[in-house]
VEXNUFI-552898 format. One record per residue (C-alpha): x negated, y, z. Coordinates in Angstrom, 2 decimals. Each point is the difference from the previous one (the first is absolute). Example, Ala and Ser with C-alpha at 12.3 -4.5 7.8 and 13.67 -1.06 7.14 Angstrom:
BEGIN
east -12.30; north -4.50; up 7.80
east -1.37; north 3.44; up -0.66
END
This chain:
BEGIN
east -124.04; north 162.31; up 113.18
east -0.26; north 1.40; up -3.56
east -2.82; north 2.47; up 0.84
east -1.93; north -2.70; up 1.78
east 0.27; north -2.25; up -3.02
east -1.28; north 2.68; up -2.31
east -2.95; north 0.73; up 2.31
east -0.88; north -3.67; up 0.21
east 0.17; north -0.44; up -3.77
east -2.21; north 3.03; up -0.59
east -2.61; north -1.32; up 2.40
east -0.06; north -3.27; up -1.84
east -0.49; north 1.48; up -3.43
east -2.34; north -2.10; up -2.09
east 0.53; north -3.13; up 2.13
east 1.34; north -3.09; up -1.85
east 3.76; north -0.29; up 0.15
east -0.02; north -3.24; up 2.07
east -2.37; north 1.39; up 2.56
east 2.01; north 3.20; up 0.13
east 3.22; north -1.87; up 0.82
east -1.76; north -2.08; up 2.61
east -1.42; north 3.05; up 1.73
east 3.37; north 1.71; up -0.12
east 1.72; north -3.05; up 1.52
east -2.54; north -0.08; up 2.80
east 0.43; north 3.66; up 0.73
east 3.82; north -0.35; up 0.16
east -0.27; north -2.99; up 2.31
east -2.39; north 1.89; up 2.35
east 2.30; north 2.97; up 0.00
east 3.06; north -2.18; up 0.85
east -1.92; north -1.80; up 2.73
east -0.87; north 3.33; up 1.53
east 3.62; north 1.11; up -0.17
east 1.30; north -3.14; up 1.68
east -1.98; north 0.94; up 3.13
east 2.45; north 2.87; up 0.50
east 3.13; north -2.13; up -0.30
east 1.82; north -0.63; up 3.27
east 3.05; north -1.91; up -1.30
east 0.42; north -3.59; up -1.25
east -3.45; north -0.83; up 1.43
east 0.26; north -3.73; up -0.65
east 0.84; north 0.36; up -3.69
east -2.66; north 2.61; up -0.56
east -2.56; north -2.23; up 1.64
east 0.83; north -2.72; up -2.57
east -0.34; north 2.52; up -2.77
east -3.34; north 1.21; up 1.39
east -1.33; north -3.59; up -0.05
east 0.89; north -0.42; up -3.64
east -1.49; north 3.39; up -0.92
east -3.24; north -0.93; up 1.69
east -0.06; north -3.33; up -1.84
east 0.58; north 1.74; up -3.31
east -2.64; north 2.63; up 0.81
east -2.63; north -2.72; up 0.69
east 0.86; north -1.82; up -3.15
east -0.21; north 3.13; up -2.14
east -3.35; north 0.94; up 1.53
east -1.22; north -3.47; up -0.99
east 1.23; north 0.62; up -3.54
east -1.64; north 3.45; up -0.13
east -3.35; north -1.54; up 0.91
east 0.18; north -2.95; up -2.34
east -0.92; north -0.42; up -3.62
east 3.66; north -0.50; up -0.84
east 0.09; north 2.67; up -2.74
east 3.30; north 0.99; up -1.56
east 1.91; north -3.20; up 0.85
east 3.54; north 0.36; up -1.36
east 1.65; north -1.95; up 2.77
east -1.73; north 2.02; up 2.67
east 0.79; north 3.27; up -1.80
east 3.73; north -0.80; up -0.16
east 0.00; north -1.00; up 3.65
east -1.75; north 3.21; up 1.11
east 2.63; north 2.03; up -1.83
east 2.72; north -1.83; up 1.93
east -1.89; north 0.53; up 3.27
east -0.27; north 3.73; up -0.62
east 3.75; north 0.21; up -0.65
east 0.92; north -2.03; up 3.09
east -2.37; north 1.92; up 2.25
east 1.56; north 3.27; up -1.13
east 3.43; north -1.36; up 0.89
east -1.27; north -1.03; up 3.40
east -1.58; north 3.43; up 0.49
east 3.44; north 1.60; up -0.57
east 1.56; north -2.37; up 2.59
east -2.75; north 0.82; up 2.44
east 0.43; north 3.71; up -0.37
east 3.74; north -0.36; up 0.63
east -0.69; north -1.98; up 3.12
east -2.45; north 2.65; up 1.24
east 2.58; north 2.78; up -0.64
east 3.00; north -2.08; up 1.19
east 1.65; north 0.93; up -3.30
east 1.48; north -3.40; up -0.81
east 3.75; north -0.32; up -0.24
east 0.44; north -3.07; up 2.22
east -2.03; north -2.51; up 1.98
east 1.48; north -3.10; up -1.70
east -0.67; north 1.38; up -3.46
east -3.58; north 0.96; up 0.89
east -0.63; north -3.43; up 1.51
east 1.23; north -1.57; up -3.21
east -2.26; north 2.29; up -2.06
east -3.00; north -0.90; up 2.14
east 0.76; north -3.73; up -0.38
east 0.07; north 0.45; up -3.81
east -3.27; north 1.96; up 0.08
east -1.71; north -2.72; up 2.04
east 1.23; north -2.70; up -2.40
east -1.42; north 1.93; up -2.94
east -3.37; north 0.47; up 1.68
east -0.10; north -3.65; up 1.02
east 0.69; north -1.05; up -3.60
east -2.71; north 2.32; up -1.29
east -2.50; north -1.41; up 2.52
east 0.74; north -3.55; up -1.11
east -0.40; north 0.97; up -3.66
east -3.31; north 1.61; up 0.80
east -1.11; north -3.15; up 1.84
east 1.01; north -2.08; up -3.04
east -1.99; north 2.18; up -2.36
east -3.08; north -0.45; up 2.12
east 0.42; north -3.74; up -0.01
east -0.45; north 0.10; up -3.78
east -3.62; north 1.11; up 0.58
east 0.25; north 3.68; up -0.83
east -2.66; north 0.88; up 2.55
east -3.62; north -0.78; up -0.86
east -3.25; north 0.22; up 1.81
east -0.05; north 3.76; up -0.45
east 2.22; north 0.26; up 3.08
east -1.48; north 1.67; up 3.04
east 1.57; north 0.38; up 3.43
east 0.99; north 3.66; up 0.48
east 1.85; north 0.20; up 3.23
east -2.54; north 0.42; up 2.82
east 0.25; north -1.71; up 3.36
east 1.41; north 2.44; up 2.57
east -2.41; north 1.08; up 2.72
east 0.30; north -1.37; up 3.52
east 2.90; north 1.63; up 1.83
east 1.92; north 0.64; up -3.21
east 3.76; north 0.55; up 0.24
east 2.34; north -2.91; up -0.56
east 1.17; north 1.40; up -3.39
east -3.57; north -0.01; up -1.39
east -0.53; north -3.52; up 1.32
east 3.27; north -1.20; up -1.54
east -0.77; north 1.62; up -3.33
east -3.40; north -1.70; up -0.03
east 1.46; north -3.43; up 0.80
east 2.67; north 0.36; up -2.63
east -2.68; north 0.92; up -2.53
east -1.86; north -3.16; up 0.95
east 3.26; north -2.00; up -0.30
east 0.50; north 1.25; up -3.55
east -3.49; north -1.13; up -1.01
east 0.60; north -3.34; up 1.64
east 3.27; north -0.47; up -1.89
east -0.80; north 1.35; up -3.48
east -3.78; north 0.17; up -0.27
east -2.29; north -2.28; up -1.87
east -2.18; north -2.47; up 1.90
east -2.81; north 2.39; up 0.90
east 2.48; north 2.62; up 1.20
east 1.81; north -2.53; up 2.15
east -3.25; north -1.10; up 1.64
east -1.03; north 3.59; up 0.74
east 3.44; north 0.75; up 1.41
east -0.21; north -2.91; up 2.36
east -3.44; north 1.00; up 1.16
east 1.26; north 3.51; up 0.67
east 3.02; north -1.39; up 1.90
east -2.20; north -2.22; up 2.15
east -2.31; north 2.92; up 0.72
east 2.74; north 2.25; up 1.36
east 1.83; north -2.62; up 2.11
east -3.29; north -0.94; up 1.66
east -1.01; north 3.61; up 0.61
east 3.33; north 1.37; up 1.22
east 2.88; north -2.12; up 1.34
east 2.46; north 2.77; up -0.84
east -0.18; north -1.23; up -3.55
east 1.34; north -3.34; up 1.15
east 3.29; north 1.59; up 1.03
east 0.14; north 1.96; up -3.25
east -0.44; north -3.27; up -1.98
east 2.47; north -2.04; up 1.97
east 2.68; north 2.59; up 0.75
east -0.20; north 2.76; up -2.58
east -1.30; north -1.75; up -3.12
east 1.20; north -3.51; up 0.69
east -0.47; north -1.12; up -3.59
east -3.67; north -0.26; up 0.77
east 0.64; north -3.07; up 2.19
east 1.89; north -1.86; up -2.74
east -2.72; north 0.80; up -2.53
east -2.66; north -1.29; up 2.37
east 1.90; north -3.20; up 0.61
east 0.33; north -0.48; up -3.76
east -3.73; north 0.59; up -0.47
east -0.81; north -2.85; up 2.42
east 1.03; north -2.31; up -2.80
east -2.24; north 1.67; up -2.58
east -2.41; north -2.05; up -2.05
east -2.52; north 2.81; up 0.26
east -2.26; north -0.83; up 2.95
east -0.74; north 3.59; up 0.99
east 3.71; north 1.00; up -0.14
east 0.84; north -2.92; up 2.25
east -2.77; north 0.68; up 2.46
east 0.56; north 3.77; up 0.38
east 3.79; north -0.59; up 0.40
east -0.58; north -2.55; up 2.72
east -2.33; north 2.41; up 1.81
east 2.59; north 2.77; up -0.03
east 2.78; north -2.32; up 1.11
east -2.24; north -1.20; up 2.82
east -0.34; north 3.54; up 1.27
east 3.77; north 0.56; up -0.14
east 0.57; north -3.24; up 1.88
east -1.99; north 1.35; up 2.91
east 2.93; north 2.28; up 0.94
east 2.74; north -1.76; up 1.94
east 2.65; north 2.50; up -1.17
east -0.57; north -0.88; up -3.67
east -0.45; north -3.78; up 0.10
east 3.74; north -0.44; up -0.67
east -0.24; north 2.09; up -3.19
east -2.72; north -2.29; up -1.33
east 1.98; north -3.10; up 0.89
east 3.08; north 1.43; up -1.65
east -2.03; north 0.73; up -3.12
east -0.84; north -3.74; up -0.21
east -3.68; north 0.27; up 0.87
east -0.40; north -3.47; up 1.59
east 0.27; north -2.17; up -3.13
east -2.54; north 1.90; up -2.11
east -2.44; north 0.16; up 2.94
east 0.16; north -3.76; up 0.25
east -0.56; north -0.35; up -3.77
east -3.13; north 2.12; up 0.45
east -1.16; north -2.39; up 2.75
east 0.54; north -2.89; up -2.41
east -1.67; north 1.29; up -3.14
east -1.29; north 3.55; up 0.56
east -3.56; north 1.22; up 0.09
east -2.07; north -0.28; up 3.17
east 0.49; north 3.64; up 0.92
east 3.68; north -0.21; up -0.82
east 0.40; north -3.06; up 2.26
east -1.70; north 1.78; up 2.85
east 2.29; north 3.08; up -0.29
east 3.05; north -2.28; up -0.32
east -0.92; north -2.02; up 3.06
east -0.59; north 3.14; up 2.06
east 3.29; north 1.40; up -1.13
east 1.91; north -3.17; up 0.91
east -1.72; north -0.08; up 3.38
east 1.44; north 3.49; up 0.73
east 3.42; north -0.85; up -1.38
east 0.31; north -3.24; up 2.00
east -0.66; north 1.69; up 3.29
east 3.79; north 0.14; up -0.10
east 1.06; north -3.67; up 0.20
east 3.18; north 0.84; up -2.00
east -2.15; north -0.04; up -3.11
east -1.41; north -3.44; up 0.66
east 2.82; north -1.72; up -1.90
east -0.60; north 2.05; up -3.11
east -3.67; north -1.03; up -0.01
east 0.89; north -3.66; up 0.54
east 2.79; north 0.05; up -2.61
east -2.43; north 1.13; up -2.74
east -2.59; north -2.63; up 0.79
east -2.24; north 2.35; up 1.96
east -0.77; north -2.49; up 2.78
east -1.47; north -2.52; up -2.41
east -1.98; north 2.65; up -1.81
east -1.44; north 1.29; up 3.28
east -0.86; north -3.47; up 1.24
east -1.78; north -0.71; up -3.25
east -2.13; north 3.12; up 0.46
east -0.82; north -0.88; up 3.61
east -0.91; north -3.56; up -0.99
east -2.20; north 1.07; up -2.94
east -3.68; north 0.07; up 0.90
east -0.72; north 2.20; up -2.98
east 2.20; north 2.85; up 1.22
east -1.87; north 2.85; up 1.70
east 0.61; north 1.34; up 3.47
east 1.61; north 3.23; up -1.00
east 2.77; north -2.04; up -1.63
east 0.21; north -2.89; up 2.48
east 0.19; north 2.35; up 2.99
east 3.20; north 1.79; up -0.96
east 1.47; north -3.24; up -1.42
east -0.45; north -1.49; up 3.48
east 1.63; north 3.09; up 1.43
east 3.12; north -0.41; up -2.18
east 0.37; north -3.65; up 1.11
east -0.52; north 1.01; up 3.58
east 2.93; north 2.41; up -0.35
east 2.20; north -2.66; up -1.64
east -0.58; north -2.75; up 2.53
east 2.61; north 1.45; up 2.35
east 2.76; north -1.25; up -2.33
east 0.69; north -3.62; up 1.09
east 0.78; north -1.41; up -3.45
east -3.04; north 1.67; up -1.56
east -2.16; north -1.27; up 2.91
east 1.17; north -3.59; up -0.63
east -0.87; north 0.28; up -3.65
east -3.48; north 1.25; up 0.89
east -0.53; north -2.87; up 2.43
east 1.07; north -2.49; up -2.71
east -2.48; north 1.67; up -2.42
east -2.85; north -0.71; up 2.48
east -0.43; north 3.67; up 0.86
east -1.24; north -0.83; up 3.47
east -3.19; north -1.78; up -1.18
east -0.56; north 2.70; up -2.60
east -0.01; north 2.74; up 2.62
east -2.12; north -1.92; up 2.49
east -2.58; north -0.18; up -2.73
east 0.28; north 3.78; up -0.57
east -0.64; north 0.67; up 3.66
east -3.62; north -0.94; up -0.78
east -0.30; north 2.78; up -2.61
east -2.72; north 2.61; up 0.47
east 2.34; north 2.80; up -1.13
east 1.85; north 1.77; up 2.81
east 3.23; north 0.69; up -1.93
east 0.40; north -3.66; up -0.85
east -0.84; north -1.12; up 3.53
east 2.38; north 2.46; up 1.72
east 2.93; north -0.80; up -2.24
east -0.54; north -3.78; up 0.02
east -0.30; north -0.04; up 3.78
east 3.17; north 2.05; up 0.25
east 1.74; north -2.40; up -2.39
east -0.97; north -3.05; up 2.09
east 1.19; north 1.72; up 3.15
east 3.33; north 1.02; up -1.57
east 0.75; north -3.33; up -1.67
east -0.61; north -1.94; up 3.21
east 1.87; north 2.40; up 2.31
east 2.92; north -1.74; up 1.68
east -0.45; north -3.06; up -2.12
east -1.50; north -2.97; up 1.86
east -0.32; north -2.23; up -3.07
east -1.90; north 2.65; up -1.93
east -2.13; north 0.86; up 3.03
east -1.05; north -3.63; up 0.35
east -0.74; north -0.04; up -3.72
east -2.34; north 2.99; up 0.37
east -1.82; north -1.73; up 2.86
east -0.12; north -3.35; up -1.78
east -1.49; north 1.50; up -3.21
east -2.81; north 1.76; up 1.81
east 1.54; north 3.43; up 0.53
east -1.38; north 0.36; up 3.52
east -3.52; north -0.87; up -1.05
east 0.17; north 2.52; up -2.83
east 1.19; north 2.77; up 2.38
east -2.64; north -0.83; up 2.62
east -2.65; north 0.22; up -2.67
east 0.93; north 3.66; up -0.48
east -0.49; north 0.61; up 3.72
east -3.46; north -1.65; up 0.00
east -2.35; north 2.83; up 1.10
east -2.61; north -1.03; up -2.56
east 2.34; north 1.09; up -2.81
east 0.16; north 3.70; up -0.64
east 3.71; north 0.44; up -0.62
east 1.61; north 3.35; up 0.73
east 1.61; north 0.77; up 3.39
east 3.37; north 0.33; up -1.76
east -0.30; north -3.50; up -1.39
east -1.01; north -1.39; up 3.35
east 2.83; north 1.72; up 1.84
east 2.60; north -1.36; up -2.46
east -1.56; north -3.47; up 0.31
east 0.15; north 0.06; up 3.78
east 3.70; north 1.00; up -0.09
east 0.66; north -2.79; up -2.50
east -1.70; north -2.60; up 2.24
east 2.03; north 1.17; up 2.98
east 3.24; north -0.22; up -2.04
east -0.81; north -3.47; up -1.38
east -1.49; north -1.77; up 2.99
east 1.33; north 1.39; up 3.22
east 3.48; north -1.44; up -0.38
east -0.98; north -3.56; up 1.11
east -2.53; north -1.52; up 2.31
east -1.08; north -2.49; up -2.67
east -0.87; north 2.86; up -2.39
east -1.94; north 1.74; up 2.76
east -1.98; north -3.18; up 0.61
east -0.83; north -0.24; up -3.73
east -1.03; north 3.65; up -0.01
east -2.34; north -0.40; up 3.01
east -1.50; north -3.14; up -1.47
east -1.20; north 2.13; up -2.93
east -1.88; north 2.41; up 2.28
east 2.52; north 2.86; up 0.22
east -0.72; north 0.72; up 3.68
east -3.62; north 0.82; up -0.67
east 0.87; north 2.21; up -3.00
east 2.62; north 1.84; up 2.06
east -2.51; north 0.55; up 2.83
east -2.47; north 1.46; up -2.52
east 2.49; north 2.68; up -1.09
east 1.04; north 0.79; up 3.59
east -3.67; north 0.62; up 0.74
east -1.35; north 1.50; up -3.19
east 2.90; north 1.01; up -2.25
east 0.70; north 3.53; up -1.15
east 2.57; north 1.80; up 2.14
east 3.04; north -0.87; up -2.07
east -0.84; north -3.72; up -0.38
east -1.24; north -0.22; up 3.58
east 3.36; north 1.14; up 1.40
east 1.82; north -2.40; up -2.35
east -2.31; north -2.83; up 1.10
east 0.82; north 0.80; up 3.63
east 3.72; north -0.15; up -0.74
east -0.41; north -3.32; up -1.78
east -2.13; north -1.38; up 2.86
east 2.67; north 1.11; up 2.47
east 2.63; north -1.86; up -1.95
east -2.24; north -3.05; up -0.51
east -0.57; north -0.23; up 3.79
east 3.72; north -0.50; up 0.50
east 0.44; north -2.80; up -2.58
east -1.29; north -2.99; up 1.97
east -2.17; north -1.29; up 2.83
east -2.41; north -1.25; up -2.58
east -0.39; north 3.55; up -1.38
east -0.62; north 1.42; up 3.45
east -2.75; north -2.55; up 0.70
east -1.69; north 0.54; up -3.36
east 0.08; north 3.79; up 0.46
east -1.39; north -0.27; up 3.53
east -2.84; north -2.24; up -1.20
east -0.77; north 2.45; up -2.83
east -0.33; north 2.95; up 2.33
east 3.20; north 1.95; up -0.61
east 0.52; north 0.80; up 3.71
east -3.11; north 2.14; up 0.09
east 1.31; north 2.03; up -2.93
east 3.49; north 0.37; up 1.48
east -1.51; north 1.33; up 3.22
east -1.80; north 2.68; up -2.02
east 3.26; north 1.08; up -1.58
east 1.57; north 0.49; up 3.48
east -1.92; north 3.29; up 0.09
east 1.09; north 1.12; up -3.51
east 1.50; north 3.43; up -0.63
east 3.09; north -1.48; up -1.61
east 2.69; north -0.99; up 2.41
east 1.32; north -2.59; up -2.42
east -3.45; north -1.58; up -0.34
east -0.47; north -0.12; up 3.80
east 3.38; north -1.65; up 0.58
east -0.56; north -2.48; up -2.81
east -3.43; north -1.01; up 1.38
east 1.44; north -0.30; up 3.56
east 2.88; north -2.18; up -1.13
east -2.27; north -2.25; up -2.05
east -2.30; north -0.48; up 2.95
east 2.82; north -0.69; up 2.38
east 1.04; north -2.86; up -2.26
east -3.47; north -1.34; up -0.52
east -0.85; north -0.26; up 3.70
east 2.87; north -2.48; up 0.46
east -2.46; north -2.53; up -1.47
east -2.21; north -1.24; up 2.88
east -3.30; north 0.05; up -1.84
east 0.69; north 3.50; up -1.33
east 0.87; north 1.17; up 3.52
east -3.15; north -1.47; up 1.43
east -2.07; north 1.59; up -2.72
east 1.64; north 3.31; up 0.63
east -0.42; north 0.30; up 3.82
east -3.65; north -1.12; up -0.27
east -0.82; north 3.37; up -1.58
east 0.05; north 2.65; up 2.75
east 0.06; north 2.70; up -2.63
east 3.51; north -1.11; up -1.08
east 1.43; north 0.33; up 3.46
east -1.75; north 3.27; up 0.70
east 1.37; north 1.53; up -3.17
east 3.52; north -1.16; up 0.78
east -0.14; north 1.43; up 3.53
east -1.19; north 3.28; up -1.50
east 2.89; north 0.07; up -2.38
east 2.42; north -0.77; up 2.81
east -1.25; north 2.90; up 2.06
east 2.90; north 2.56; up 0.10
east -2.53; north 2.83; up -0.15
east -1.16; north -1.19; up -3.43
east 3.52; north 0.37; up -1.39
east -0.72; north -2.01; up -3.12
east 1.50; north -3.43; up 0.71
east 3.29; north -1.11; up -1.29
east 2.54; north -2.43; up 1.33
east -1.49; north -2.72; up -2.17
east -3.42; north 0.43; up 1.57
east 1.44; north -0.14; up 3.53
east 2.10; north -3.09; up -0.75
east -3.02; north -1.62; up -1.54
east -2.21; north 0.69; up 3.07
east 2.56; north -1.30; up 2.43
east 0.43; north -3.07; up -2.19
east -3.74; north -0.56; up 0.08
east 0.09; north 0.18; up 3.78
east 2.88; north -2.41; up 0.06
east -1.93; north -2.46; up -2.17
east -3.19; north 0.48; up 2.03
east 1.71; north -0.62; up 3.31
east 2.51; north -2.59; up -1.02
east -1.86; north -2.75; up 1.86
east -1.22; north 2.09; up 2.94
east 1.39; north 2.07; up 2.82
east 0.69; north 3.61; up -1.02
east -2.31; north 1.30; up 2.71
east -2.91; north -1.46; up -1.90
east 0.56; north 2.33; up -2.94
east -2.65; north 2.69; up 0.34
east 2.01; north 2.39; up -2.26
east 3.32; north 0.03; up 1.93
east -0.79; north 3.12; up 1.98
east -1.02; north 1.96; up -3.09
east 3.10; north -1.12; up -1.83
east 2.27; north 1.13; up 2.82
east 2.06; north -3.21; up -0.15
east 0.67; north -2.69; up 2.54
east 1.07; north -3.58; up -0.08
east 3.52; north -0.28; up -1.30
east -0.50; north 2.50; up -2.81
east -1.07; north -1.31; up -3.38
east -2.30; north -2.46; up 1.70
END
């Protein structure tokens, strides 16, 4: 070590004493970090020591690139760092050579070394809090290239952490921007932050309460990215992230509120976190946002999403109902912004699910009319929104005949027929499924659908490529022809009978059991008041009196 020291000192001739000591400390730390990579014993303890060395290294680089000058406190601390790092280097070399006298003694020595390094890191942090760094500071550690090794990534993150903890305001802002950049670009950094350099999470949570708008916003953005990983949501919750996020919703900037709402929406996908949001007043804050006409869509959308996630908790749902959430969200269904519409429709569907009183409240306060407005073909809402709306209508109205009657009185049958005929593939298939279910709800529904022209469309689907679609259409038709006027309308069209006979031809090989049952049922209905011999299709069907007829 002595020759290395002499060489280092000779190379730094003419450099101010403080700068010389800083450079020497940095060189020693780098040397020790390199040595620790060769150590194969006491891995856990050496990892803790590595973490502190990296923290000290980042802090000293910051000092080297600041206008701190010959600060006495920093000079004394650097001297102590040099001495401690030399001691650690000696311990490291003994671990590499397996030249220590006993494991217990070495473990004790490593614990002492870690305590010393930890104390020095805290002192360095305290010195920085006094304002030693000025605007002369410049970030030195470069961002690792894509595909960099984990060690380089970890070193970079710890360097960012140091600047977040001990830097002045401008440095903190830049560090947060750098952190956001890497977690967005490469998700490997997320694991480094949460698992390897976990202090970052606690610093971010602390920054959410900052009075500096940009610090708060950037922190919320980073936390939002972390919250997108299911494996790490528990770490954020344990760090106490819920309460500061809700405070941001209450009094943060617009961008901060958006990031906080998005983060909470991800965290509350797990209903276990619903109580934490409720306990800190989050439900009230979110309802205030959703009920505020001045709030923009990029905030209201995720706020609706959070409440949609929370509504599954019975006590929270009851509170929302008491706070008039139903009418608020029915109003939001009319929004022109897709995110708000999708989440508000999902909220209404969830809050009414399995709850007859709430379902009736939704209907009474105009929820069905609002949903049907979305399905009106003259409005250019997205297919996604229309699909969600159709599912919500099915969930809300198909549970009772009275609700079905209300739904049909608002013109739902005609809207549904439009999407069966003209909808895009995804919504057309959904419309067919909804029509199939609607046809089984009541005699009134069957009559209305027959009058509207649904049987013609069902017949077309009997020749579809999808087996499921064919069977669904066949079953719907078999139910609809039980109504006399539908049956009469059906048999008057020779094309319908011809197509069915074609499908029942064994050589075609494309008819299912549902289609055959349907055809036989049609014959049964057609011949119910006549002798079987009068049925002109009996020979082609291969059946005789006494079968289904």
